[in-house]
N, CA and C of each residue as an Amber inpcrd file, in Angstrom:
protein
   357
  22.1100000  49.1130000 -21.2780000  22.6450000  50.1060000 -20.3770000
  23.7140000  49.4300000 -19.5290000  24.9600000  49.7380000 -19.7260000
  26.0490000  49.0840000 -19.0040000  26.2550000  49.7140000 -17.6310000
  26.9810000  48.9960000 -16.7930000  27.2600000  49.4920000 -15.4460000
  28.1240000  50.7260000 -15.5040000  27.8410000  51.6410000 -14.5960000
  28.6330000  52.8640000 -14.5250000  29.8980000  52.5940000 -13.7170000
  30.9670000  53.2730000 -14.0700000  32.2290000  53.1050000 -13.3610000
  32.2570000  53.8950000 -12.0530000  31.6500000  55.0810000 -12.0780000
  31.6360000  55.9380000 -10.9010000  30.1920000  56.3080000 -10.5910000
  29.7740000  55.9950000  -9.3820000  28.4070000  56.2710000  -8.9730000
  28.3410000  57.5650000  -8.1680000  27.1700000  58.1480000  -8.1380000
  26.9400000  59.3400000  -7.3310000  26.3900000  58.9890000  -5.9520000
  26.4570000  57.6930000  -5.5750000  26.0030000  57.2770000  -4.2580000
  26.7800000  58.0310000  -3.1880000  26.0720000  58.4780000  -2.1620000
  26.6840000  59.1790000  -1.0400000  27.8830000  58.3600000  -0.5410000
  29.0730000  58.9640000  -0.4800000  30.2780000  58.2420000  -0.0680000
  30.1610000  57.6020000   1.3190000  29.3910000  58.2090000   2.2250000
  29.2200000  57.6250000   3.5590000  28.4250000  56.3220000   3.4830000
  27.4340000  56.2700000   2.6010000  26.6740000  55.0320000   2.4060000
  27.5630000  54.0100000   1.7040000  28.2460000  54.4310000   0.6600000
  29.1100000  53.5270000  -0.0970000  30.1660000  52.8820000   0.7960000
  30.7050000  53.6340000   1.7410000  31.7440000  53.1160000   2.6290000
  31.2150000  52.0230000   3.5560000  29.9100000  51.9960000   3.8030000
  29.3080000  51.0030000   4.7030000  28.9460000  49.7010000   3.9910000
  28.9570000  49.7010000   2.6550000  28.5460000  48.5190000   1.9000000
  29.6490000  47.4710000   1.8520000  29.2600000  46.2280000   2.0350000
  30.1580000  45.0880000   1.8380000  29.6320000  44.3480000   0.6210000
  30.3440000  44.4940000  -0.4760000  29.8930000  43.9780000  -1.7610000
  30.4700000  42.6100000  -2.0710000  29.8030000  41.8950000  -2.9840000
  30.3460000  40.6580000  -3.5160000  31.5670000  41.0270000  -4.3670000
  32.3690000  40.0450000  -4.7780000  33.5310000  40.3580000  -5.6250000
  33.1620000  41.0970000  -6.9150000  31.9210000  40.9270000  -7.3920000
  31.5270000  41.6520000  -8.6020000  30.8210000  42.9780000  -8.2860000
  30.9350000  43.4500000  -7.0400000  30.4680000  44.7860000  -6.6920000
  28.9970000  44.9090000  -6.3620000  28.3500000  43.8210000  -5.9770000
  26.9060000  43.8420000  -5.7420000  26.5560000  43.6000000  -4.2820000
  25.3810000  44.0850000  -3.8870000  24.7920000  43.7640000  -2.5890000
  23.4100000  43.1780000  -2.8420000  23.0220000  42.2810000  -1.9650000
  21.7110000  41.6530000  -2.0470000  20.6510000  42.6780000  -1.6490000
  19.5560000  42.7140000  -2.4020000  18.4550000  43.6260000  -2.1090000
  17.1760000  42.8160000  -1.9300000  16.5640000  42.9300000  -0.7580000
  15.3230000  42.2310000  -0.4560000  14.1850000  43.2390000  -0.5500000
  13.1990000  42.9490000  -1.4010000  12.0240000  43.8150000  -1.5310000
  10.9350000  43.2720000  -0.6200000  10.3900000  44.1640000   0.2070000
   9.3780000  43.7980000   1.1880000   8.1680000  44.7240000   1.0420000
   6.9660000  44.1650000   1.1290000   5.7410000  44.9510000   1.0200000
   5.5610000  45.8230000   2.2550000   5.3410000  47.0930000   2.0350000
   5.0940000  48.0330000   3.1340000   3.7790000  47.6580000   3.8230000
   3.7960000  47.7130000   5.1340000   2.5800000  47.4550000   5.9040000
   2.3980000  46.0090000   6.3130000   2.6650000  45.0680000   5.4300000
   2.4530000  43.6500000   5.7540000   3.7490000  42.9300000   6.0970000
   4.8850000  43.4180000   5.6150000   6.1580000  42.7530000   5.8420000
   6.4050000  41.5700000   4.9200000   5.4780000  41.3250000   3.9910000
   5.6270000  40.2040000   3.0570000   6.8960000  40.3650000   2.2250000
   7.7240000  39.3170000   2.1800000   8.9260000  39.3440000   1.3570000
   8.5030000  39.0500000  -0.0770000   8.8160000  39.9640000  -0.9780000
   8.3670000  39.8590000  -2.3640000   9.3930000  39.2090000  -3.2740000
  10.6280000  39.6320000  -3.1600000  11.6540000  39.1560000  -4.0870000
  13.0350000  39.5230000  -3.5730000  14.0420000  38.9230000  -4.1930000
  15.4420000  39.2540000  -3.9450000  16.0600000  39.6010000  -5.2850000
  16.8510000  40.6520000  -5.2900000  17.5490000  41.0690000  -6.5070000
  18.9180000  41.5940000  -6.0770000  19.6150000  42.2080000  -7.0080000
  20.9660000  42.7010000  -6.7390000  21.0790000  44.1770000  -7.1010000
  21.8910000  44.8840000  -6.3290000  22.1710000  46.2970000  -6.5870000
  23.6670000  46.5260000  -6.5340000  24.1310000  47.4100000  -7.3990000
  25.4690000  47.9560000  -7.2350000  25.2820000  49.3630000  -6.6660000
  26.3580000  50.1030000  -6.5150000  26.2550000  51.4460000  -5.9360000
  25.2990000  52.3350000  -6.7360000  25.3780000  52.2540000  -8.0510000
  24.5490000  53.1210000  -8.8910000  23.0670000  52.7450000  -8.7910000
  22.7580000  51.4560000  -8.7580000  21.3580000  51.0380000  -8.6210000
  20.7950000  51.5270000  -7.2920000  21.6070000  51.4440000  -6.2310000
  21.1650000  51.9440000  -4.9320000  20.9760000  53.4530000  -4.9810000
  21.9040000  54.1530000  -5.5950000  21.7770000  55.6050000  -5.7400000
  20.4880000  55.9710000  -6.4790000  20.2160000  55.2970000  -7.5790000
  18.9980000  55.5830000  -8.3530000  17.7480000  55.2880000  -7.5410000
  17.7700000  54.2000000  -6.7840000  16.6290000  53.8540000  -5.9360000
  16.3850000  54.9330000  -4.9010000  17.4560000  55.3720000  -4.2460000
  17.3300000  56.3790000  -3.1920000  16.8920000  57.7300000  -3.7260000
  17.2900000  58.0800000  -4.9280000  16.9940000  59.4190000  -5.4500000
  15.7110000  59.5010000  -6.2770000  15.2460000  58.3670000  -6.8130000
  14.0430000  58.4040000  -7.6540000  12.8070000  57.8460000  -6.9590000
  13.0050000  57.0280000  -5.9230000  11.8690000  56.3810000  -5.2760000
  11.3130000  55.2170000  -6.0760000  12.0290000  54.8270000  -7.1230000
  11.6420000  53.6720000  -7.9490000  12.7180000  52.6100000  -7.7900000
  12.2990000  51.3930000  -7.4590000  13.2550000  50.3160000  -7.2070000
  14.0410000  50.0030000  -8.4740000  15.3530000  50.1730000  -8.3820000
  16.2510000  49.9450000  -9.5070000  17.2710000  48.8810000  -9.1120000
  17.4460000  47.9030000  -9.9750000  18.3170000  46.7680000  -9.6880000
  19.3210000  46.5690000 -10.8170000  20.3080000  45.6960000 -10.5480000
  21.2690000  45.2870000 -11.5700000  20.9500000  43.8510000 -11.9560000
  20.7140000  43.6120000 -13.2320000  20.4540000  42.2630000 -13.7300000
  21.7770000  41.5830000 -14.0250000  22.0660000  40.5210000 -13.2960000
  23.3080000  39.7800000 -13.5300000  23.2600000  39.0280000 -14.8550000
  22.0810000  38.5670000 -15.2500000  21.9850000  37.7910000 -16.4910000
  22.0180000  38.6930000 -17.7260000  21.3430000  39.8280000 -17.6580000
  21.3140000  40.7490000 -18.8120000  22.4210000  41.7930000 -18.7520000
  23.0620000  41.8960000 -17.5920000  24.1150000  42.8870000 -17.3680000
  23.6500000  44.2960000 -17.7060000  22.5310000  44.6770000 -17.0700000
  21.9940000  46.0270000 -17.2510000  21.1320000  46.4100000 -16.0520000
  20.9440000  47.7120000 -15.8910000  20.0540000  48.2090000 -14.8490000
  18.6220000  47.9810000 -15.2930000  17.7560000  47.7400000 -14.3180000
  16.3350000  47.6500000 -14.6280000  15.5270000  48.2450000 -13.4860000
  14.5180000  49.0090000 -13.8720000  13.5950000  49.5990000 -12.9220000
  12.4030000  48.6540000 -12.8460000  12.1080000  48.1660000 -11.6440000
  11.0290000  47.2060000 -11.4760000   9.7280000  47.7820000 -12.0230000
   9.1370000  47.0660000 -12.9690000   7.8590000  47.4550000 -13.5440000
   7.9390000  48.3290000 -14.7720000   9.1430000  48.7140000 -15.1650000
   9.2830000  49.6000000 -16.3190000   8.6700000  49.0040000 -17.5800000
   8.8350000  47.7090000 -17.7810000   8.2380000  47.0870000 -18.9720000
   6.9530000  46.3350000 -18.6450000   6.8340000  45.7840000 -17.4270000
   5.6580000  44.9750000 -17.0790000   4.5110000  45.7770000 -16.4910000
   4.8180000  46.9400000 -15.9220000   3.8020000  47.7070000 -15.2130000
   3.6630000  47.3020000 -13.7550000   4.3890000  46.2700000 -13.3300000
   4.3480000  45.7840000 -11.9500000   5.4000000  46.5140000 -11.1230000
   5.0930000  47.7330000 -10.7720000   6.0640000  48.6590000 -10.1950000
   6.2560000  48.4710000  -8.6920000   7.3630000  48.9990000  -8.2250000
   7.6520000  49.0810000  -6.7990000   7.9470000  50.5310000  -6.4500000
   7.0350000  51.1380000  -5.7050000   7.2430000  52.4900000  -5.2000000
   7.9660000  52.3680000  -3.8630000   9.1450000  52.9330000  -3.7730000
  10.0000000  52.7760000  -2.5910000   9.5830000  53.7600000  -1.5000000
   9.4290000  53.2300000  -0.2870000   9.0810000  54.0590000   0.8650000
  10.1950000  54.1210000   1.8960000  11.0440000  53.0970000   1.9030000
  12.1080000  53.0510000   2.8950000  13.1950000  52.1190000   2.3790000
  14.4420000  52.4620000   2.6780000  15.5780000  51.5830000   2.3610000
  16.4260000  51.4880000   3.6140000  16.7190000  50.2490000   4.0110000
  17.5230000  50.0120000   5.2130000  18.7360000  49.1640000   4.8570000
  19.8420000  49.4550000   5.5000000  21.0650000  48.6610000   5.3580000
  21.1540000  47.7300000   6.5590000  21.4630000  46.4590000   6.3280000
  21.5570000  45.5350000   7.4590000  22.8210000  45.8020000   8.2700000
  22.9150000  45.1340000   9.4190000  23.9990000  45.4080000  10.3690000
  25.3780000  45.1050000   9.8040000  25.4720000  44.1750000   8.8680000
  26.7600000  43.8210000   8.2750000  27.0970000  44.6400000   7.0350000
  26.1280000  45.3590000   6.4940000  26.3600000  46.1530000   5.2930000
  26.3650000  45.3490000   4.0130000  25.9230000  44.0730000   4.0940000
  25.9590000  43.2470000   2.8870000  24.5820000  42.9730000   2.2850000
  23.5590000  43.6510000   2.7920000  22.2150000  43.5140000   2.2250000
  21.4180000  44.7800000   2.5100000  20.5200000  45.0930000   1.5900000
  19.6060000  46.2140000   1.8050000  18.1820000  45.6930000   1.7740000
  17.3470000  46.3010000   2.5990000  15.9200000  46.0120000   2.6300000
  15.2190000  47.1780000   1.9670000  14.4570000  46.8840000   0.9190000
  13.7460000  47.9160000   0.1690000  12.2560000  47.7320000   0.4600000
  11.6900000  48.6470000   1.2320000  10.2860000  48.5710000   1.6120000
   9.4790000  49.3200000   0.5550000   8.5460000  48.5940000  -0.0700000
   7.8650000  49.1140000  -1.2540000   6.3560000  48.9350000  -1.1660000
   5.6680000  49.6640000  -2.0100000   4.2900000  49.3680000  -2.3600000
   4.3590000  48.7130000  -3.7240000   4.0170000  47.4270000  -3.7630000
   4.0680000  46.6460000  -4.9940000   2.7530000  46.7830000  -5.7460000
   2.8350000  47.0900000  -7.0210000   1.6720000  47.0930000  -7.9000000
   1.7690000  45.8660000  -8.7940000   0.7870000  44.9810000  -8.7170000
   0.8160000  43.7570000  -9.5080000   1.7760000  42.7480000  -8.9120000
   2.0210000  41.6520000  -9.6370000   2.9280000  40.6180000  -9.1400000
   4.3630000  41.1210000  -9.0480000   5.0740000  40.6270000  -8.0390000
   6.4810000  40.9850000  -7.9040000   7.3700000  40.0190000  -8.6780000
   6.9380000  38.7740000  -8.7990000   7.7750000  37.7450000  -9.4210000
   7.6140000  37.7370000 -10.9340000   8.7020000  37.4550000 -11.6290000
   8.6630000  37.3950000 -13.0910000   7.7920000  36.2430000 -13.5910000
   7.4400000  35.3070000 -12.7000000   6.5660000  34.1900000 -13.0880000
   5.0960000  34.5810000 -13.0590000   4.8270000  35.7790000 -12.5510000
   3.4460000  36.2580000 -12.4900000   2.7790000  36.0640000 -11.1450000
   3.5260000  35.5590000 -10.1540000   2.9590000  35.3900000  -8.8200000
   3.2600000  36.6130000  -7.9630000   2.4930000  36.7580000  -6.8960000
   2.6160000  37.9100000  -6.0020000   4.0330000  38.0380000  -5.4420000
   4.6060000  36.9010000  -5.0190000   5.9270000  36.8820000  -4.4310000
   6.7450000  35.7570000  -5.0490000   8.0410000  35.8970000  -5.0120000
   8.9180000  34.8470000  -5.5350000   9.0620000  33.6890000  -4.5520000
   8.4430000  33.7960000  -3.3730000   8.6240000  32.7980000  -2.3230000
   7.3640000  32.0120000  -1.9980000   6.4560000  31.8730000  -2.9480000
   5.2210000  31.1520000  -2.6370000   5.1120000  29.7800000  -3.2930000
   6.1220000  29.3350000  -4.0310000   6.0080000  28.0870000  -4.7810000
   6.5970000  26.8750000  -4.0650000   7.7770000  26.9950000  -3.5100000
   8.4810000  25.8350000  -2.9750000   8.6890000  25.9500000  -1.4840000
   7.7860000  25.3680000  -0.6930000   7.9330000  25.3390000   0.7520000
   8.8340000  24.1560000   1.0850000  10.0020000  24.4310000   1.6400000
  10.9450000  23.3820000   1.9710000  10.7110000  22.8280000   3.3790000
  10.1800000  23.6420000   4.2710000   9.8650000  23.2110000   5.6290000
   8.7340000  24.0620000   6.1420000   7.7570000  23.4200000   6.6980000
   6.6430000  24.1440000   7.3020000   6.3450000  23.4830000   8.6360000
   6.5520000  24.1860000   9.7240000   6.3660000  23.6120000  11.0580000
   4.9280000  23.7470000  11.5230000
């Protein structure tokens, strides 16, 4: 599934986004209720539009160059409850209910393996 040229994302939302040169914004998935950071992925306008309209977290895979709905093949879904744009417009926070592991390695979160500093 290749990237779409024209998205149906609300123009007012699209105007607030500050994208990378390849048209992407960083998307942080966070567990609803606990605030646990689950993963980071990328969205273009269309992935954000699909997320907002379907309630299913949809991302753009930079390596596979295709859209993917979290859990579509693994069953480890993300039901979206809230989406927030940060103050700079260069990142979105996707508040979800995660079913199963969020990380492709099979762990709950992508941030539990390498602690670089712990005070």
